[in-house]
C-alpha positions in Angstrom: 0.0 0.0 0.0 2.2 2.7 -1.3 1.8 6.1 0.3 3.1 9.4 -1.1 3.7 12.7 0.7 5.0 15.8 -0.8 6.3 19.0 0.8 7.1 22.2 -1.0 9.1 25.1 0.5 10.1 28.4 -0.9 13.4 29.9 0.0 15.2 33.1 -1.0 18.8 32.9 -2.0 21.5 35.5 -1.2 21.4 36.5 -4.8 17.7 37.4 -4.5 16.5 34.4 -6.5 13.5 32.5 -5.2 14.1 28.8 -4.9 11.6 26.0 -4.7 12.5 23.0 -2.6 10.4 19.9 -3.1 10.6 16.9 -0.8 8.9 13.7 -1.9 8.5 10.7 0.4 7.3 7.4 -0.7 6.3 4.8 1.9 6.3 1.5 -0.1 5.1 -0.6 2.9 3.3 -3.7 1.8 1.1 -3.7 4.9 -1.8 -1.3 5.5 -1.7 0.9 8.6 -2.8 -0.5 12.0 -6.1 1.5 11.8 -6.9 0.0 8.4 -6.1 -3.5 9.6 -8.4 -3.0 12.6 -11.2 -1.9 10.3 -10.6 -4.8 8.0 -10.6 -7.3 10.9 -14.1 -6.0 11.9 -15.3 -7.0 8.4 -13.6 -10.4 8.3 -11.5 -11.8 11.1 -9.5 -13.9 8.7 -8.5 -11.0 6.5 -5.5 -10.0 8.5 -4.0 -13.5 8.1 -4.7 -13.4 4.4 -3.1 -9.9 4.1 0.0 -11.1 6.0 0.3 -14.1 3.7 -0.1 -11.9 0.6 2.4 -9.4 1.9 4.9 -12.2 2.5 4.4 -13.5 -1.0 4.8 -10.0 -2.5 8.0 -9.4 -0.5 9.5 -12.8 -1.6 8.6 -11.9 -5.2 10.3 -8.5 -4.9 13.4 -10.1 -3.4 13.6 -12.7 -6.2 13.0 -10.0 -8.8 15.9 -8.0 -7.4 18.2 -11.0 -7.3 17.4 -11.7 -10.9 18.1 -8.1 -11.9 21.5 -8.2 -10.1 22.3 -11.6 -11.7 21.5 -10.2 -15.1 23.5 -7.1 -14.5 26.5 -9.1 -13.4 26.2 -11.4 -16.5 26.0 -8.3 -18.8 29.1 -6.8 -17.1 31.0 -10.0 -17.5 30.1 -10.3 -21.2 31.0 -6.7 -21.8 34.4 -7.1 -20.1 35.1 -10.3 -22.1 34.2 -8.6 -25.3 36.4 -5.5 -24.6 39.3 -7.8 -23.6 38.9 -9.8 -26.8 38.8 -6.7 -29.0 41.8 -5.3 -27.2 43.7 -8.5 -27.7 42.8 -8.8 -31.4 43.7 -5.1 -32.0 47.1 -5.7 -30.4 47.7 -8.8 -32.5 46.8 -6.9 -35.7 49.0 -4.0 -34.7 52.0 -6.4 -34.2 51.2 -8.1 -37.5 51.3 -4.7 -39.3 54.6 -3.7 -37.6 56.0 -7.1 -38.5 55.0 -6.7 -42.1 56.5 -3.2 -42.1 59.8 -4.6 -40.8 59.7 -7.3 -43.5 59.2 -4.6 -46.2 62.1 -2.6 -44.9 64.3 -5.7 -44.6 63.5 -6.6 -48.2 64.5 -3.2 -49.6 61.1 -1.4 -49.6 61.7 1.3 -47.0 59.0 3.7 -48.2 56.3 1.0 -48.1 57.5 -0.3 -44.7 57.6 3.2 -43.3 54.1 3.9 -44.6 52.7 0.7 -43.0 54.4 1.4 -39.7 53.4 5.1 -39.6 49.8 4.2 -40.5 49.7 1.6 -37.8 51.0 3.9 -35.1 48.7 6.8 -36.1 45.6 4.6 -36.2 46.6 3.0 -32.9 47.0 6.5 -31.3 43.7 7.7 -32.7 41.8 4.7 -31.2 43.6 5.1 -27.9 42.6 8.8 -27.7 39.0 8.0 -28.7 38.8 5.3 -26.0 40.3 7.6 -23.4 37.8 10.4 -24.3 34.9 7.9 -24.2 36.0 6.6 -20.8 36.3 10.1 -19.4 32.8 11.0 -20.6 31.2 8.1 -18.6 
């Protein structure tokens, strides 16, 4: 039996602005108040036991729901971490392969091609590192 109460208060700031402060309180109790239970018991003496059983069932359902949400969140986090780690590993392997190919080109007498490959790999790696750093800071 959720109950809601709201309180509004006006305040004046030092700058002369008028501020509105709102306080909302939610009472998400599953049981009705004692007065309501007394009135219901007058109607049917067994209703209090029935309400208590229903309240317990509702509470157990809420607990199970929260456990499932936490489990799902942990699973999602684990999968995201695994995906990010795999992408990072593959990116590093590709970077090393390009640098190895660059060294091979330079070793076989193609210094311009080898330098272009190495320079491109370093620049692209730096761009993605900066993008990842900016995306991490914005979270």
